[in-house]
N, C-alpha and C positions, 0 to 999 in steps of 0.2 A: 637187339629188340628196338623196334621203331619207337619214336617219341610218344606216339598216341596209344601205346599198348599198356596194359596193366599186367604185372607179374602175378600169376595165380599159384595156388597150391600145387596143381598138377604140373605146372612148369617148373616149380622148385623141385618136385619129386623127380621129374624127367632129367633135370640138370644133375641131381645126385646120382641118378642111374648112369648117366653118361660119364661124368667126371670122376666118380669114386668107384663105380662098378657094382653098386648095390643093385639087387633085383628091383624091379618096378614096385613090387609089393612092399619090400623092405624100405625103399625110398619114400613111398607114400606114408608108411607107418611112422618113419622117423620125423617127417615134416609134421604129421599130426601130433606126435608126442611133444615136440618142441613147442608148437603153438598152444597145445593144451596146458603145458607147464607154465607158459607165460600168462595165459588167461586165468588159470587157477590162482596164481600168485596175485594178480590184479583183483580178482574177486575176493580174495582173502584180505585185501587192503594193503598189500605190499607194492612198493614201486619196483620196477624191473630195470636194471642197468645192464646193458650189453656193451662191454668194452669195445672201443673203436667203432661202435655203431651208434648208440644213443641210449636214452632213458625214456621209459614209459612212466609218467608221473600222474598220481592221483591227487586231486585237489578238491577240498570241500568248499562249496560255495554256500553262503548263508542265504537266508530269506531276503528277498529284495522286491522292489516294485518295478514292474515293467509297464509298457504302454503299447496298445495296439496302434501301429502306425497309420492304419486306415481310418480308424474311428476315434482314436485318442483316448479310448477307455482304459482306465488303470486296471492292471491285472497283477495279482500277487504271484511271484515266482517262488515256488517252494525250495527249501534247501535241498541240495543234491551234490553228488560227487561227479566231477568231470575228469576225463582222461586226456592227457596231452602227450605228445612225443617231442622230445628235445634231442636233435641229432648231435652226435659228438663233434668236436672240432675237426677230427680226422675226416669224418663223413662230409661235413660242410665243405672242407677243402677239396675233397674228391668231386663233389657235385659241381663246385665252381671251377674245376679244372686246374687247381693250383697245387695238386699233390701228385 
């Protein structure tokens, strides 16, 4: 995959089809089931940890004051939950070419 491309659901399903031999429909369904399971866990307030890959972490942010950079007007930022991804050490090493 060239550096400027994004891996899509369809490409993941196609890869499963080629490498494992699942039908195209089964491959697409498997990708959807995995992504749905991850999303459902996050919506339920659970963090998701995938060994050797990384963790999807939910973090609650409290009420704070922000400022419009153009006008300088103070704007309250409501409390909310943010989602972040923290890659595993193994994935970081692979990305940096040292594994």
